[in-house]
C-alpha positions as CSV (number, residue, x, y, z in Angstrom):
1,M,153.0,-32.4,145.6
2,S,153.5,-32.1,141.9
3,K,150.8,-30.7,139.7
4,V,147.7,-32.6,139.0
5,T,147.3,-34.1,135.5
6,I,144.1,-34.5,133.5
7,T,142.7,-37.2,131.3
8,D,139.9,-35.8,129.1
9,L,137.1,-38.1,128.3
10,T,135.1,-36.1,125.7
11,L,136.0,-38.4,122.8
12,R,134.8,-41.5,124.6
13,D,132.9,-41.4,127.9
14,G,131.6,-37.8,127.4
15,H,129.6,-38.4,124.3
16,Q,128.8,-42.0,125.4
17,S,127.2,-40.6,128.5
18,L,125.2,-37.8,126.9
19,I,124.4,-38.6,123.3
20,A,124.5,-42.4,123.2
21,T,128.0,-42.7,121.8
22,R,127.0,-41.2,118.5
23,M,129.8,-38.7,117.8
24,R,131.3,-39.5,114.4
25,T,135.0,-39.5,113.7
26,E,134.6,-36.7,111.2
27,D,133.5,-34.4,114.1
28,M,136.5,-35.4,116.2
29,L,139.4,-34.9,113.8
30,P,139.0,-31.1,113.2
31,I,139.7,-30.2,116.8
32,C,142.4,-32.8,117.4
33,E,145.3,-30.4,116.7
34,K,144.1,-28.0,119.4
35,M,143.5,-30.8,121.9
36,D,146.9,-32.3,121.1
37,A,148.5,-29.0,122.0
38,V,146.9,-28.6,125.4
39,G,149.1,-31.0,127.4
40,F,146.6,-33.5,128.7
41,W,148.1,-36.6,130.4
42,S,145.9,-38.6,128.1
43,L,142.8,-38.5,126.0
44,E,140.3,-41.3,126.3
45,V,139.2,-42.0,122.8
46,W,138.3,-45.7,122.4
47,G,136.8,-48.7,124.1
48,G,133.7,-48.9,126.1
49,A,130.7,-48.7,123.8
50,T,132.5,-46.9,121.0
51,F,133.4,-50.1,119.1
52,D,129.8,-51.3,119.2
53,A,128.4,-47.9,118.2
54,C,130.8,-47.5,115.3
55,L,129.6,-50.8,113.8
56,R,126.0,-50.7,114.7
57,F,125.0,-47.0,114.1
58,L,127.8,-45.0,112.5
59,K,129.0,-47.7,110.0
60,E,132.6,-46.8,110.7
61,D,135.5,-49.1,111.1
62,P,136.5,-48.6,114.8
63,W,140.1,-49.6,114.0
64,E,140.3,-46.9,111.3
65,R,139.0,-44.4,113.9
66,L,141.9,-45.3,116.2
67,R,144.4,-45.0,113.4
68,Q,143.1,-41.6,112.4
69,L,143.1,-40.3,115.9
70,R,146.6,-41.6,116.4
71,E,147.8,-39.6,113.4
72,A,145.9,-36.5,114.5
73,L,147.1,-36.6,118.1
74,P,150.9,-37.4,117.8
75,N,151.9,-35.7,121.1
76,T,149.2,-37.1,123.5
77,R,148.7,-40.5,125.0
78,L,145.6,-42.3,123.7
79,Q,143.7,-44.2,126.3
80,M,141.0,-46.9,126.1
81,L,138.6,-48.7,128.4
82,L,139.0,-52.5,128.3
83,R,136.7,-54.9,130.2
84,G,139.4,-57.4,131.1
85,Q,138.5,-60.9,129.9
86,N,135.3,-59.4,128.3
87,L,137.4,-57.0,126.2
88,L,134.7,-54.9,124.5
89,G,132.0,-57.6,124.3
90,Y,129.6,-59.2,126.8
91,R,131.2,-62.6,127.3
92,H,134.6,-64.0,128.4
93,Y,137.0,-64.6,125.6
94,A,139.8,-67.1,125.4
95,D,143.3,-65.9,126.4
96,D,144.5,-65.9,122.8
97,V,141.8,-63.5,121.8
98,V,142.6,-61.2,124.7
99,R,146.3,-61.2,123.8
100,G,145.6,-60.7,120.1
101,F,143.2,-57.8,120.7
102,V,145.6,-56.0,123.0
103,A,148.4,-56.4,120.5
104,K,146.3,-55.1,117.6
105,S,145.2,-52.1,119.7
106,A,148.8,-51.3,120.5
107,D,149.8,-51.7,116.9
108,N,147.1,-49.2,115.8
109,G,148.1,-46.5,118.3
110,M,146.8,-47.2,121.8
111,D,149.1,-46.2,124.7
112,V,147.1,-46.5,127.9
113,F,144.8,-49.5,128.7
114,R,142.4,-48.9,131.6
115,I,141.5,-52.5,132.5
116,F,138.7,-53.5,134.8
117,D,136.5,-56.4,135.7
118,A,132.8,-56.0,136.4
119,M,133.0,-58.4,139.4
120,N,136.3,-56.9,140.7
121,D,137.7,-60.4,140.3
122,T,141.4,-59.7,139.6
123,R,141.8,-63.2,138.0
124,N,139.9,-61.7,135.1
125,V,142.3,-58.9,134.4
126,R,145.6,-60.7,134.7
127,V,146.0,-61.8,131.1
128,A,145.1,-58.4,129.7
129,I,147.6,-56.7,132.0
130,E,150.3,-59.1,131.0
131,A,149.5,-58.5,127.3
132,V,149.7,-54.7,127.7
133,K,153.1,-55.0,129.4
134,K,154.3,-57.3,126.7
135,E,153.5,-54.6,124.2
136,G,155.4,-52.0,126.2
137,K,152.3,-50.0,127.0
138,H,150.8,-48.4,130.1
139,A,148.6,-50.9,132.1
140,Q,146.2,-49.1,134.4
141,G,144.2,-51.3,136.8
142,A,140.7,-50.1,137.6
143,I,138.6,-50.7,140.7
144,S,134.9,-50.7,139.9
145,Y,133.7,-48.6,142.8
146,T,130.5,-49.6,144.5
147,T,128.9,-49.7,147.9
148,S,127.2,-52.6,149.6
149,P,127.3,-54.6,152.8
150,V,130.2,-56.6,151.4
151,H,132.3,-53.8,149.9
152,T,134.9,-52.0,152.1
153,P,137.9,-49.7,151.4
154,E,140.1,-52.5,152.7
155,Q,138.9,-54.8,149.9
156,F,139.6,-52.1,147.3
157,V,143.1,-51.6,148.7
158,T,143.8,-55.4,148.5
159,M,142.6,-55.4,144.9
160,A,144.9,-52.5,144.1
161,R,147.9,-54.3,145.6
162,E,147.1,-57.4,143.5
163,M,146.9,-55.4,140.3
164,V,150.2,-53.6,141.0
165,D,151.8,-57.0,141.7
166,M,150.5,-58.1,138.2
167,G,152.4,-55.2,136.7
168,C,150.0,-52.2,136.6
169,D,151.6,-48.8,136.2
170,S,148.8,-46.9,137.8
171,I,145.5,-47.5,139.6
172,A,142.2,-45.9,138.7
173,I,139.1,-45.6,140.9
174,K,136.3,-46.2,138.4
175,D,133.1,-44.7,139.9
176,M,130.9,-45.6,137.0
177,A,127.6,-44.6,138.6
178,G,128.7,-41.5,140.5
179,L,128.4,-43.1,144.0
180,L,131.4,-41.4,145.6
181,T,130.9,-38.7,148.1
182,P,133.7,-36.2,148.9
183,Y,134.7,-37.6,152.2
184,A,134.5,-41.2,151.0
185,T,136.7,-40.2,148.1
186,G,139.3,-38.7,150.5
187,E,139.3,-41.8,152.6
188,L,139.7,-44.2,149.7
189,V,142.4,-42.2,147.9
190,S,144.3,-41.8,151.1
191,A,144.2,-45.5,151.7
192,L,145.3,-46.3,148.2
193,T,148.2,-43.8,148.1
194,D,149.5,-45.3,151.4
195,A,149.2,-48.8,150.1
196,V,150.7,-48.7,146.6
197,A,153.6,-46.7,145.0
198,V,151.9,-46.1,141.7
199,P,149.8,-43.0,140.7
200,I,146.1,-43.0,141.6
201,H,143.6,-41.7,139.0
202,L,140.0,-40.8,139.7
203,H,137.2,-41.4,137.3
204,T,133.8,-40.4,138.8
205,H,130.5,-39.5,137.0
206,A,128.6,-36.3,137.9
207,T,125.2,-38.0,138.1
208,A,124.7,-37.2,141.8
209,G,126.1,-33.7,141.4
210,L,129.1,-34.4,143.5
211,S,132.0,-34.9,141.1
212,E,133.8,-31.6,141.4
213,M,133.9,-31.9,145.2
214,C,135.1,-35.5,144.9
215,H,137.9,-34.5,142.6
216,L,139.0,-31.7,144.9
217,K,139.1,-34.2,147.9
218,A,141.0,-36.7,145.7
219,V,143.8,-34.3,144.8
220,E,144.0,-33.1,148.4
221,H,144.6,-36.7,149.5
222,G,147.2,-37.6,146.9
223,A,145.5,-38.4,143.6
224,A,147.8,-37.7,140.7
225,N,145.2,-37.5,137.9
226,I,141.5,-36.6,137.6
227,N,139.2,-37.5,134.7
228,T,137.0,-34.7,133.2
229,A,135.1,-33.9,130.0
230,M,135.0,-30.6,128.0
231,S,132.1,-28.5,129.4
232,A,129.9,-29.1,126.3
233,F,129.9,-32.8,127.1
234,A,130.1,-32.6,130.9
235,G,127.7,-32.7,133.8
236,G,124.8,-35.0,134.6
237,T,125.6,-38.6,133.8
238,S,128.9,-37.5,132.3
239,H,131.7,-35.9,134.2
240,A,133.0,-32.7,135.8
241,P,133.9,-30.0,133.3
242,T,137.6,-29.9,132.3
243,E,137.6,-26.1,132.1
244,S,136.0,-25.8,135.6
245,M,138.5,-28.1,137.3
246,V,141.4,-26.3,135.6
247,A,140.1,-23.0,136.9
248,A,139.4,-24.4,140.4
249,L,143.0,-25.7,140.8
250,H,144.7,-22.7,139.3
251,D,147.2,-20.9,141.5
252,S,147.1,-23.7,144.0
253,Q,149.7,-26.3,144.8
254,Y,147.5,-28.7,142.7
255,T,147.5,-26.5,139.5
256,T,147.2,-28.4,136.3
257,G,149.2,-25.9,134.3
258,L,146.7,-26.1,131.4
259,D,145.7,-23.0,129.4
260,L,142.1,-22.1,130.3
261,A,141.6,-20.0,127.2
262,A,142.8,-22.8,124.9
263,L,140.4,-25.2,126.7
264,Q,137.5,-22.7,126.3
265,E,138.1,-22.5,122.5
266,I,137.9,-26.4,122.4
267,G,134.8,-26.3,124.5
268,F,133.0,-23.9,122.1
269,Y,133.8,-26.2,119.2
270,F,132.2,-29.1,121.0
271,R,129.2,-27.0,121.9
272,E,128.4,-26.5,118.3
273,I,129.2,-30.2,117.4
274,R,126.7,-31.4,120.1
275,K,123.9,-29.6,118.3
276,K,124.3,-32.0,115.3
277,Y,123.3,-34.9,117.6
278,H,120.2,-33.3,119.2
279,Q,118.0,-36.3,118.3
280,F,120.0,-38.4,120.8
281,E,119.6,-36.1,123.7
282,S,117.6,-37.5,126.6
283,E,115.8,-36.2,129.6
284,F,117.4,-38.9,131.7
285,T,121.0,-37.7,131.5
286,G,120.8,-34.8,134.0
287,V,121.6,-34.8,137.7
288,D,119.8,-37.6,139.5
289,T,120.6,-38.1,143.2
290,R,118.6,-41.4,143.1
291,V,121.8,-43.0,142.0
292,Q,123.0,-42.8,145.6
293,T,120.2,-45.2,146.7
294,T,119.6,-47.3,143.6
295,Q,123.2,-47.3,142.3
296,V,121.7,-47.3,138.7
297,P,124.0,-45.4,136.3
298,G,122.4,-42.8,134.2
299,G,122.9,-44.6,130.9
300,M,121.3,-47.7,132.4
301,I,118.2,-45.6,133.4
302,S,117.7,-44.3,129.9
303,N,118.0,-47.9,128.5
304,L,115.4,-49.2,131.0
305,V,113.0,-46.4,130.2
306,S,113.3,-47.1,126.4
307,Q,112.6,-50.8,127.0
308,L,109.5,-50.0,129.2
309,K,108.3,-47.5,126.7
310,A,108.5,-50.0,123.9
311,Q,106.1,-52.3,125.8
312,G,103.7,-49.6,126.9
313,A,104.9,-50.2,130.5
314,L,106.5,-46.9,131.3
315,D,104.3,-46.6,134.4
316,K,106.3,-49.4,135.9
317,V,109.6,-47.6,135.8
318,N,109.5,-46.9,139.6
319,Q,108.8,-50.6,140.2
320,V,111.9,-51.5,138.1
321,M,114.0,-49.0,140.0
322,T,112.9,-50.7,143.2
323,E,113.5,-54.1,141.9
324,I,117.1,-53.5,140.7
325,P,118.6,-53.4,144.2
326,R,116.7,-56.5,145.1
327,V,118.1,-58.4,142.1
328,R,121.5,-57.0,142.9
329,E,121.3,-58.4,146.4
330,D,120.1,-61.8,145.1
331,L,123.1,-61.9,142.8
332,G,125.6,-61.1,145.6
333,Y,126.0,-57.4,145.1
334,P,127.9,-57.1,141.8
335,P,129.0,-53.5,140.9
336,L,126.6,-52.1,138.3
337,V,128.9,-51.7,135.3
338,T,128.9,-53.3,131.9
339,P,128.0,-56.1,131.6
340,T,126.7,-56.7,135.1
341,S,124.5,-53.5,134.9
342,Q,122.7,-55.0,131.9
343,I,122.5,-58.4,133.5
344,V,120.8,-57.0,136.6
345,G,118.7,-54.4,134.8
346,T,117.3,-56.7,132.3
347,Q,116.4,-59.3,134.9
348,A,114.7,-56.6,137.0
349,V,112.6,-55.6,134.0
350,M,111.5,-59.2,133.5
351,N,110.7,-59.7,137.2
352,V,108.4,-56.7,137.0
353,L,106.7,-57.6,133.7
354,T,106.0,-61.2,134.5
355,E,103.6,-62.8,136.9
356,E,106.3,-63.8,139.4
357,R,109.9,-62.9,140.1
358,Y,112.4,-65.0,138.1
359,Q,109.7,-66.6,136.1
360,T,111.9,-65.9,133.1
361,I,115.7,-65.8,133.7
362,T,118.1,-64.6,131.1
363,N,120.9,-66.8,129.9
364,E,123.4,-64.2,131.2
365,V,121.9,-64.5,134.7
366,K,122.2,-68.3,134.5
367,S,125.9,-68.0,133.4
368,Y,126.5,-65.5,136.2
369,L,125.0,-67.8,138.8
370,Q,127.1,-70.7,137.5
371,G,130.3,-68.6,138.0
372,R,131.0,-67.9,134.3
373,Y,131.7,-64.2,135.0
374,G,133.9,-64.8,138.0
375,R,133.6,-64.7,141.8
376,T,130.6,-62.9,143.2
377,P,131.4,-60.2,145.7
378,G,128.8,-61.6,148.2
379,Q,126.7,-64.7,148.7
380,V,124.0,-65.3,146.1
381,N,120.4,-66.2,146.8
382,A,120.5,-70.0,146.9
383,V,116.8,-70.3,145.8
384,V,117.3,-68.1,142.8
385,R,120.5,-70.0,141.9
386,R,118.7,-73.3,142.0
387,K,115.8,-72.0,139.9
388,A,118.3,-70.7,137.3
389,I,120.8,-73.6,137.0
390,G,119.3,-76.5,139.0
391,D,122.0,-78.9,140.2
392,A,124.6,-77.7,137.7
393,E,128.1,-77.4,139.2
394,V,129.2,-73.9,140.1
395,I,132.6,-72.9,138.6
396,E,135.2,-72.0,141.1
397,C,138.2,-71.5,138.8
398,R,139.0,-68.5,136.6
399,P,136.2,-68.8,133.9
400,A,138.6,-68.3,131.0
401,D,140.6,-71.4,132.2
402,L,137.7,-73.4,130.7
403,L,138.0,-71.9,127.3
404,Q,140.1,-73.3,124.4
405,D,142.0,-70.9,122.1
406,E,139.5,-69.3,119.7
407,M,141.4,-67.3,117.1
408,D,141.9,-70.0,114.5
409,A,138.2,-70.9,114.7
410,L,137.2,-67.2,114.4
411,R,139.3,-66.7,111.3
412,K,137.6,-69.7,109.7
413,Q,134.2,-68.5,110.6
414,V,134.5,-65.0,109.2
415,G,136.4,-66.3,106.2
416,D,137.0,-64.0,103.2
417,L,135.0,-61.2,104.8
418,A,138.1,-60.4,106.9
419,R,140.8,-58.5,105.1
420,S,142.9,-58.2,108.2
421,E,143.4,-59.4,111.7
422,E,141.5,-56.3,112.8
423,D,138.5,-57.5,110.9
424,V,138.7,-60.8,112.6
425,M,138.5,-58.9,115.9
426,I,135.4,-57.1,114.7
427,Y,133.8,-60.4,114.2
428,A,135.1,-61.8,117.5
429,M,133.6,-58.9,119.5
430,F,130.2,-59.0,117.9
431,P,129.7,-62.1,115.6
432,D,126.3,-61.2,114.1
433,L,126.7,-57.4,114.0
434,G,130.3,-57.8,112.9
435,R,129.5,-60.2,110.1
436,E,126.7,-57.8,108.9
437,Y,129.1,-54.9,109.0
438,L,131.7,-56.7,107.0
439,E,129.1,-57.9,104.5
440,H,127.8,-54.4,104.0
441,R,131.3,-53.1,103.6
442,R,132.0,-55.7,100.9
443,D,128.8,-54.9,99.1
444,G,129.2,-51.1,99.4
445,K,126.1,-50.7,101.5
446,L,127.5,-49.0,104.6
447,V,125.1,-46.2,105.3
448,P,125.2,-44.5,108.7
449,E,122.0,-43.7,110.5
450,P,120.7,-40.2,109.5
451,L,121.1,-37.1,111.5
452,E,118.1,-34.7,111.8
453,P,119.0,-31.3,110.5
454,V,119.7,-28.7,113.2
455,G,116.9,-26.2,113.5
456,A,115.2,-27.3,110.3
457,K,111.5,-26.9,110.0
458,A,109.5,-30.1,110.0
459,E,108.7,-29.8,106.3
460,E,112.5,-29.5,105.5
461,K,113.5,-32.7,107.2
462,N,114.2,-35.9,105.3
463,A,110.9,-37.5,106.5
464,P,108.8,-35.0,108.4
465,V,106.2,-37.6,109.5
466,E,105.2,-37.7,113.2
467,F,102.0,-39.5,114.3
468,K,100.3,-41.9,116.6
469,A,99.2,-45.3,115.5
470,T,96.9,-47.7,117.3
471,L,97.6,-51.4,116.8
472,H,95.9,-54.3,118.6
473,G,94.5,-51.8,121.1
474,E,98.0,-50.3,121.9
475,T,98.8,-46.7,120.8
476,Y,102.4,-45.9,119.7
477,H,104.0,-42.6,119.1
478,I,105.9,-42.9,115.8
479,K,108.4,-40.3,114.4
480,V,110.1,-40.8,111.0
481,T,113.7,-39.4,111.5
482,G,115.1,-40.1,108.1
483,T,115.5,-42.3,105.0
484,G,118.3,-44.4,103.6
485,H,119.4,-44.9,100.1
486,K,117.0,-46.6,97.7
487,R,118.1,-50.1,96.7
488,D,116.2,-51.7,93.8
489,H,112.5,-51.2,94.8
490,E,113.2,-50.8,98.5
491,R,114.0,-47.9,100.7
492,P,114.8,-48.1,104.4
493,F,113.0,-45.6,106.7
494,Y,114.4,-44.8,110.1
495,V,111.8,-44.2,112.8
496,T,111.4,-44.0,116.5
497,V,108.6,-45.9,118.2
498,D,107.9,-44.5,121.6
499,G,111.5,-43.2,121.5
500,M,113.1,-46.5,120.4
501,P,115.0,-46.4,117.1
502,E,113.8,-48.8,114.5
503,E,114.5,-49.4,110.8
504,I,111.6,-50.3,108.4
505,V,112.2,-51.5,104.8
506,V,109.4,-50.3,102.6
507,E,108.6,-51.6,99.1
508,T,106.4,-49.1,97.3
509,L,103.2,-50.5,95.8
510,D,103.7,-48.9,92.4
511,E,107.2,-50.5,92.1
512,L,106.6,-54.0,93.2
513,A,109.3,-56.5,92.2
514,L,108.2,-60.0,91.2
515,D,109.5,-63.1,92.9
516,G,110.5,-66.2,91.0
517,D,107.0,-67.5,90.8
518,G,105.6,-64.3,89.2
519,G,104.0,-63.1,92.4
520,A,104.5,-59.8,94.2
521,R,107.3,-59.9,96.6
522,R,106.4,-58.4,99.9
523,D,109.5,-58.1,102.1
524,G,108.0,-55.5,104.4
525,P,109.1,-54.9,108.0
526,R,110.2,-58.1,109.7
527,G,107.6,-59.5,112.0
528,S,104.6,-58.1,110.0
529,G,101.7,-60.5,109.6
530,R,102.3,-62.6,112.7
531,P,99.3,-63.9,114.6
532,R,98.7,-62.6,118.1
533,A,99.5,-64.8,121.0
534,T,96.1,-65.9,122.2
535,K,96.3,-69.7,122.7
536,P,98.1,-71.8,125.4
537,G,100.3,-73.3,122.7
538,H,101.4,-69.9,121.4
539,V,105.0,-69.1,122.3
540,S,105.5,-65.4,123.0
541,T,108.0,-63.2,124.8
542,S,107.7,-60.9,127.8
543,M,109.7,-58.1,126.2
544,P,110.5,-56.8,122.7
545,G,113.8,-57.9,121.2
546,T,115.6,-59.7,118.3
547,I,115.6,-63.4,117.6
548,I,119.1,-64.6,117.5
549,D,118.5,-68.3,117.2
550,V,115.6,-70.7,116.5
551,L,116.1,-74.0,118.4
552,V,113.3,-76.1,116.8
553,K,111.7,-76.8,113.5
554,E,108.2,-77.7,112.4
555,G,107.3,-81.3,113.4
556,D,109.6,-81.4,116.4
557,E,108.2,-82.7,119.7
558,V,108.8,-80.5,122.7
559,K,108.1,-80.7,126.4
560,A,106.8,-77.7,128.5
561,G,109.8,-75.7,129.5
562,D,112.0,-76.8,126.6
563,G,113.9,-73.9,124.9
564,V,112.5,-73.1,121.5
565,L,114.0,-69.6,120.7
566,I,116.9,-67.4,121.9
567,L,115.9,-63.7,122.2
568,E,118.2,-60.7,122.6
569,A,116.9,-57.7,124.5
570,M,118.9,-54.9,126.1
571,K,122.0,-56.8,124.8
572,M,121.1,-59.8,127.0
573,E,120.1,-63.2,125.7
574,T,117.0,-65.1,127.0
575,E,115.9,-68.6,126.2
576,V,112.2,-68.5,125.3
577,Q,110.6,-71.7,126.5
578,A,107.6,-73.8,125.3
579,P,104.5,-73.1,127.5
580,V,103.1,-76.5,126.8
581,G,104.2,-79.9,125.5
582,G,103.3,-81.1,122.0
583,V,104.4,-80.8,118.4
584,V,105.7,-77.6,116.7
585,K,103.0,-76.8,114.2
586,A,104.3,-73.5,112.9
587,I,107.2,-71.1,113.3
588,H,106.6,-67.4,112.5
589,V,110.1,-66.1,113.1
590,A,113.6,-66.4,111.7
591,K,117.0,-65.4,113.0
592,G,117.3,-61.6,113.0
593,D,113.6,-60.8,113.3
594,S,112.4,-58.1,115.7
595,V,109.5,-59.3,117.8
596,N,107.0,-57.9,120.3
597,P,105.2,-59.3,123.4
598,D,101.9,-59.7,121.5
599,D,103.4,-61.9,118.7
600,A,102.8,-65.6,118.5
601,L,106.4,-66.7,117.6
602,V,105.9,-70.4,117.5
603,E,102.7,-72.5,117.6
604,I,102.7,-75.7,119.5
605,E,99.8,-78.2,119.2
606,G,99.3,-79.9,122.5
607,S,99.8,-83.7,122.7
């Protein structure tokens, strides 16, 4: 067979897997000339969580990143990961948004679109594939690989044929959790190469320590391309090292033809770059064979641990790991990949932290069980479905068929904040976060999160404070990681609370500004001063998060079970319900506030 080609993932999935997607564009550009000269089949540089991270943490324009990389890599295909009808967000978008996003991505330099659906429902990738082909770009259909009583190699082959019939130029096996074993890889690749005439690519994570063996079996059975990451960003929850696979295949019939010395030079560059991001390293990104039994991807594990830490419930991590497969079975065995991994994981956390399973059900689980994400791979638990959606009709059609065109409405909603159609897409993907980013850009307030100096002594850091604080009987480990620019009388401080990043806005006592009534303005950390939830009529939440909507106002009458707030936690939305019926006496939160389980968010006076 012809030589094997390589797609390098360092600039997207490599750093997403190991340092929480924090690599900045300024650290990518200096090495691009050398990467461009290597001869990779493609470089994955965009999509996945990069769009979100650029806006949320790095305060970069993701579109500008794409344009800069296109200019810096003129001879290499650029590749992105696209979640089908979900694009880069967590809901289904109308078809006009999908077509518009693909067109803008192509205009700004994207060549290869790896398109997948978390449910493996091919109806949800059709429009994206058609849009890519319309732009004259490479459409790669991706199979979200998983194992369960309802998944078989024959099903994956059928799915591949459907995507090729839709126009896909290649097929990728997307093993997002590292579930493949060497012999399962050989069997699946062999079946796919026999079934379709397009090239087969393999994307498998190294979480279980099996990725190099899987790649070898893949190429032996006909795979045309393997996905790797430079050694500095390889291994564990990332991927097999690029340099190692090039060395392994050298002087064989599968040789890549890539220059190992050139690759090693690039690897040393990234080894130094990774040191800059040491504060984002995690003990949960190494080899973990539990993935073979729990199917929980490494990134999902670290998110779950952070959530449990924030609630002082880290001792329940093993219970959550046991609960995840149970929830997955209840939901009909979806593959655990964004967004279904968050849907299943968040529900598992809630099931463990509340008195009974499914006492609290996220809005995403409700939507999932109503069919708004597509066909479930297997049968769902009828009792859970009824508890979640009652007698509501289950959607049988392609979910996006129920959506009206959105682009005109999105343009009106974002208004003058958008300078371009790309800005409209920023707002479309993440309305609240996108609006905040565009407002800060307009006001000149885009400040990226700080990076801790490499090797600096504690007293040399921006804010060398590290201590434990006890609040309401709970002890928290607090570390100040940096400070932002002072604005008027306020300064943002960046801290971690039991490992969870937070921002606190501090107004110093000797520089108090006066409000319009002549009193001292005290705009301290959001959520400060709330009463504790101690009474039956106090509305609280089972997990920390951010208020994204308040559904009631003071004086409203509510019944027990009525929704009063919408909470976002782990990127999932949950309706917080009234524990008793009565009149809303007080509301202690507003949209955007961060809240904790002890807080009384709303007070209801029983009728």
